N, C-alpha and C positions, 0 to 999 in steps of 0.2 A: 798129428805133427806134421809142423812143417819143413821143407826142404832146406836145408842148410848151404847154402854158397859156398864152393871148397877156398880154400888159401889163393890158388892160382885167378879164380872168377872174383874175388873180392878187389884182389889186387889190383884186375883191368879194372874194375869200378871206380877205385880209390885213383887211377891215374887219370882215367876220364876226368871224375869229379875235380881234383887238383888240376890239372891244366885246365880247364875250365874256369876256373876259378882265379889261376895266376893270369888268363888272357882277361878277365871281366876289369882286375883290377888293371893291369899295363894298358887295356886298350881305354880302362876308363880315365887313367891319370894321362895320358897322351891327349882324349877329348880334352879334358879341363885344361890343358895348357893354352888352348886357342883364347881362354879369358884370362891368362897367367901376363904379369908384366913379360911384356916382348911379344906377348901374342895379337893376332889379327882382330880379335874381337875383344881385346881388354878394354875394361869400363861400359861393356855391353853386358853384362851379368850383373842387374839388382841384386845388392845382400851380400856383395864380395868386401871385405873390407880389409884394413890391416893387421897382420897376425903375428904373431910371434917364434912360428916353427920355421926355420931355414927360410927367415926372408918370405916366404910365403904369405898372399892371402888366405883368409878363412871365409866359409861359406857361413854366413851368418844371417840369410835369407828367412828362414825360420823366427815368427816375432818369439815364439814359447821356449825354446833352446837362445835365442838370443838374452832376452829377459831374465831367464835363469841362470846362464853363463855368465852375465854380468851384476849377478847380484848372488852368486852363492859365495863368494869369501865372506859378507856380510851376516847370511843366513846361517853358514857355517860359527861364527863368532858366538852370533844370538842362541844359535841350541843348545852351543856348547855352555854358555852360560846358564842356558835354561837348565841344562841337566845336572850343573856342578850344582846351581842354586837348589835342585830339585831334592838331588841328593842329602845334601846339607840339610836342609829342614823344611820338607815339601811345604806344608802346612802353614808355617812362618810366612815363607816365600810368597805363597799365594794371597796371604791376609796383607803381607806387605807392599807388594804391587798394583794390589787393587786399592788399598788406601792412599799409597800414594799419587796414583792416577785422577783418583776421586778429589783431593785436593787440589792436582794443579789444573783440574778441570774447573775447579771452583775461582781459583787465583787466577787462571788466566782466560775463564771463559772460551773454555774449546781449545785450548790449546793457540792461543793466538800469538805468534810469533813477533808481531809487530809489537806487543805490549814486552817482550823481553830488550829486544833491541829494532829501532827502525829500519836496518840496514837488513833484521831477518823477516822484514816485511811481505816479501815475496814468495816467499815458504806458503803462504795461506792460501795463494791460487794454486798451488800443488796438491792436487789428489791423490797421488802417487798410481803407480801402475796395474796395480792388483786392487780393483774394488771390490765387495761385499759379492757382487752376482755374479762375478767370474767363478766364485767358489760353491756358489748355491746347489750346484746340482750335488756336489760330494755332501754338503748339507742335508740333502733331500733324504739322500739316502741312507746317512745318520739317523732324522728322525723317522723313518718308516722302520729302520730297525730296531729303534727305543719301541717303538708304537708295538708293531708286531709280535715282537719280544713279549712284551707285558701283557699283548692279548693272549699270545700264548700261554703262557704261562697260570692266567686266570683260568682257562679252561682246562688245563692239567690238572689245578688244583680243583675246580669241580668235578670232574672226572675220577680223580683219585676218592674222593670223596675226606681227605683230612688231608694237615699241613704238609706243604711240601719242607718246609724251614726245616723241621727238625732232620729230616732225611741226608737236605745239603752240609748241615751244620755239621751232622756226624760225618758225614765223607770226610772231612779235613782234619777229624778227631783220631787221636792211637786210641785203638780198640786198647779196652784196658780187660783183664781175665773176671768175669763174670758178669760183663754189662753188653748189652749188645751189640753197640755200635753201628759202622755198615755193614757185620754178618746178619743183625737183628731186624735188619729193615726190608720189608717186603712188599716195597712200596709200587703198584701195578699202573704205572706212568706211563701211558708211551702214544705221541701225539703223531701220525703219521703227515700232518701237514707239516709240521716243524721238525722233522727229522729226528725227533727226539730219542732215546735208547730207552731199551729196556733194562727199568733200574731191578728189576725182581732177576731178572740174568743176570744182571752185575754183579748181585748179593752173594749171587753161589761163587762170583768167581772174583775175588777182593783183589788179586794181584793184577788182572785185565783193568778193572777198577781203577784202580792205582795209576795204571798207565794211560786211561784216558785221561786224566787227571791234568797230565803234561800235554795232552794232543791240545790244539788247537778246535776241531772238531768235537770234542766233547765240552768247551768251554761255549761253544756258540749255538749248542743246542740244547745246553743244560740251565732250567730256570735258576735263578739264585734265590736262595733259603728264604729269604722274605719281601713282601711286595714292596716292603719300606725301603729295599736296594734300587726300587726303579724312583730315586726320589730326582728334584728339580737339581741338586748341585751336583749329581752327578750325570744325568742327563747332559749339563751345561759343559761339563768338565771335558764328556765324550765330542760332545757336537765342533765345542773349538778348542781340542788337545792340539796344540802348536804346531808339533814336529809333523801332525800327518794333516793339517787344516788346509794347507793348501793344493796338497795333490794327490795325498793319500800316504802307502796302502789303505784300503776300504778295513775295516773292524768293523762287526756287530756289536751291538750295546752288551750283550752279555759277556763276549769275549774280554772287550775292555775292561767290563765292572769284575769279572773275577779274576783279574790282573790286579785290578786294585785293589780287592778285596784281600787276594794271598799271593802276596807277589815273590816269595819266597817258595822254590820248588821244594818238590819233594823228590830229596834223591834215593834210593832205594836199592837193595841187591837181594839176588835170588838164589834159595839156596833149594836144590834138587834135594826131594824126599823118595822114600822109595815107593810109594802111593803114588808117586806124581803130580801132587800137590806142589806149590809151590807158597814160599815162606814169606812175608816182606818183612824184614829185619830194617832197626834203624840203623843209620851208619854212625860211626864215631866223626867226632869232631875233626880230627884231622883228614880222614875221607871227604867230609862238609866242603874242607877248606882245598882240598885239592879240585874238587868238583865248581866251587865257586871259581879257581885259579882257571879251569875250561872253560868255564861259560864265558871270562875274560879273553882266551884266547878267541873264541870264537868271534866274540866282537870285532877283534885285533883282527884276526883272518877278511870278515866281511867289508873291514874299511879299506881293507888291502884290494879289495874285489870291484869296491866302487871306486879309488882312483884308479885302475887297471880297466876298467869301463870308459872313465872318465879320458884317459889317455887315449883309449881309441879312438872315441869321440872328437877329440880334438886332431888328431890324425886324421882321421875321414875327411872333416871340414877342410882341414888346410890342404890334402890333397885331391880331393874329388867333388867338383861343384855342381853335382844336379840335380841336388835340390832347389837352388838357384834355378837351374835349367827346366826342371819341371813346372813350379810356380809362376813363373816368369813366361812360359811357353816360348822359350829362345827358338827351339830348335824350328819349328812352325814361320816365327817371326825373320828368323835369318837366312833360313834355307834356301828362300830366293835371293839372296844377297852372295851367297857361298859357302855359307857354312856347312861342312859336311854330318848332316843329320840324316841318316839311315836307316834303316828296321834295325842294325847291328847298335846306334846308339841309340833309339828308339828304349830297346831291349834295356841295356844299360841302365839308362833313366831309370826304366819302371825298378830293377833290380839295386841300386845302390839308392833311391830312396827308400826303399821299404829297408834295407840296411841301417841308412840313417836314421828312419823313425824308431825302429827296432832299441838302436843303442841310446837315441836322446832318454826316451822313456824310460828304459833299463836305469841309465845313469840320474833321472829324476829321480827317479822312486828308490833307487836305492839311499840315494842321498839322504832322503826324508826316514826311510824304515832305520838307518844307522843310527840318526839322531833321536829317534823315539826308544832304540836298541840302548843308546847311551842313558837313556832316562830309567830304563829296567822295563819297559813295557814292550813286547815282542809281536808287531805286526805280521802280515801273509807275507811271503813275499813273492813280488807280481810278477817276475821274467824268472820261470822256472829251466824254459827251456828256449833256446835261437829260433828267429824266425826260419829261419833253413832247414830246421830239423824237425821239419813237420812235414806228414803227406796226406792229412784228412783235416776236415775241416773241426771234429769234435777235439784232437789232439789239439789243432793250434790255438783254440780258444781256452783249452787247461792250463796252454802254459804260455798264455799273452794275458796281461792285467789280470792274471789267477785271482786277485781278492775279490773283484768285480763279479768276475765268474762265479767265484761261492756266493756270492751274495744273490746272484741271480737263480742259481739254484736254491738256496733256502728260502727266498721271500717271491720267487715265481716260480719255477721250475718244477718243485715239487707241490706247492698248492692246485697247479693248473693240472694237476695227475701225474706229473713222473714220466714214467717207461711208457707207462701205458697209453697215453698220446702226445708220444713225443713227438711226430710226424704233425700233429694240429700245432703245438704249444711252442713249437719254435718262432712260428710265424709273430704273434703278439710279443714274445720276449725279444726278440731283432727287431722290431718294430719300436720299441722301446729303448733299447740301446741307441739307434739313431736320432732319435726325439731327444733323449737324454744328452747325448753329445752337443745338440745344436739343431735348430731349426733349418734344415738347407735339404735342397731336393737331392744333392750328390750323396746324402747320408742314406734318406732312403731308397735311393737308386743300391744302395749297400748293401740295404738290411736284405732288399728285394734278390739279390745277387747271391748273399751267403746261404740266403734261404734254400734257393734254387740250384746251390751245388750241395747243400748239407741234406736236403728229402731225397735225393737218388744213393747218397752215400749209406743215410739208415737204413734204406730198404735193403740194399746189399748186404750191410752187416746182418741185418735180420733175418733174412734169408739163408746166408751164412751160418748163421746159430739154431736154425729151425730144427725142433725136433722130427719135423717130418723128414728131413734128408737124414737122421741117424741112422736109418737102415740100408741107406744107400750109401752112407760115409765106411760102413762094414766091406763094400763089396771090391771085387779084385779089378773093376774099372774104374771105382774112385779112385785107389792107389796107385794105378797108370796114367790117369788124368791129374794127377798132383803135380808132376812137375810143371805142367799147363796152363792149372789154375794158378799155380803159384806168379807163374810169369804174367798172366793176367792179371793178377791182382795186383802187379806191381806197374804194368801198365795204366790200368783204369788211376793208381795212386801218382803216378806221373800227370797223367791228365788232371786229376783232380789238382794239384800244386797250379799248374795255368789258371784253372777257375778262381782258385782262393786269392793267386796274386792278381789276376783282373779282378776282381769285388774290392780287393783292399786299396788297387791304384785307382779304381771310380772311387772311393767313399773317402778317403784322405790324402789324396796325392793331385791326380789330373782330372779328376771328374768323369761320367761318362763318355764323353766326346773324346778325352785323352787317352780313353780305353779303347774307344772302337778307330782313331789313328791309330795306335799301337796294333789293333789288330789287323787292320786293312794293309799298315806296312808289313806284318809278317805271312800275310798271304801273298804276297809279292816275290816272296823267297822261300821257295821250301825247303831249301841248302841250310836254312841257317833254322826254319821249323824243326826239322829233322835230327840238325845237331843238339837245339833246344830238347826237342824229346830224348835224345839219346845222354843228355847229361843228367837230366832228371831221372829216367829209369836207371842209372846209375846210383844216383843220389840217395832214390826209394831204396834200392838194394842194401846199401849200407845201413841208413836208417833200419830197416827191417833187421838188420844184423844185431846193432846194435840193441834195440827193443830185445832182440832174445838174449843179450850178455845182462842187461837191465833185471828183464825176470829170471834170470838165473843166479844173479846176484840178491834177490829180493828174498827168492827161494832159499838161500843159505840163511 
């Protein structure tokens, strides 16, 4: 049992964190005023442009966000039209679009705008901001997913000694009295490489099997009924699926193909029996309509969630210009000329840039996921937890770019040995992640820093869960030391937050040199370091309390 902090103690921690948050916002706003109209350093921060909020400028120094923000209206209109055409008649829309494009290419020789009007000839020299090679890293993940899913399916079919198709076909059929259906199949096909489920065990529990039909994990790990389902048209539709092509989220091939094959969800109700067996019953038409209305409501709520993310990002970029400060190293350049840029401003830059990054990616990914939801495809959610609500490396990457994390687990982590060789396989995995993003030294430094922070964390967690310590956990000495262990764990988690922030700043914001500069400045201010540790310590206490609440709610 973990000792729970009392209400008074939690209140103190909340006040510390709340005071720190208000201080960060106010101090950051006042610092950004230096680059606003009337400020001494107006015009010296590249990337600031005229904004629409309260007459302030907006920080558009981030190229990715600037281009997405500028084209978001056009993308929204395009995906709205795509979803409408797809729901109206998907096959007809696909054929009409492709035949029209083919005819247009033949008539205008590759869409030569000069052939339409001499006044449009200048458009022929414009390639556009999004070239195919920019999206190739995402396409490569999809190609690998298709290839490995097909390979593992062939392996499972060989091991099973029978066709997988009949089993998965019957999975989606209504069992009839006197016919085997799902209950009659005892297929013993389990591939530890792919993380597939044991279908013999599932066959004994039909209610659990039907629940897995709803889960993305089931779709990801379950081979399709026939090898013919791994065909070229489905592969191309998967790789070039418009809502997810530019930025994701990343879906596995089997997840995508299962949703194309069975777009209608299975709705069920559970009837308790005296013997404890759950009976799955077919719902009425009215209940199915109510379920469909609930699904529509969920999509609308997700649209509201995306709008809230966008509004927060607009507020941050209109009020806080730290992305421009970090990207162009303004503190280093202008400090000798009078700009106040000490350890506090350096720490502010690191925090608010990470905040901007989280909001930017959350907004972009939720925009494209919303487009897919409107089309009837449900991709994974990429941002499940705020970046500031994490105290360990493992939890951070489970909540940041979740779809990529799930892809890495399925196609790299498990094949490399899973938990058995966790301390070893994190190194090639994070090296791959760094190279996948780009070939830059700062990303390789990020990978090594993450692994160096991750390895001690894994060792501590393994030691804490070791069975060798089980007898000692039952002693009076252990119970007396529990409070000390609790606060020690909180302190280590607070230090872990600092290491995690440093690694992400080195990899994606200011580079290794910027992190060294930040560290050197903080070492000159022991009082600021102590205050930072106190805030992190209090924040971890609140995070532990939140995790305990989440576990209690999940248990209910």
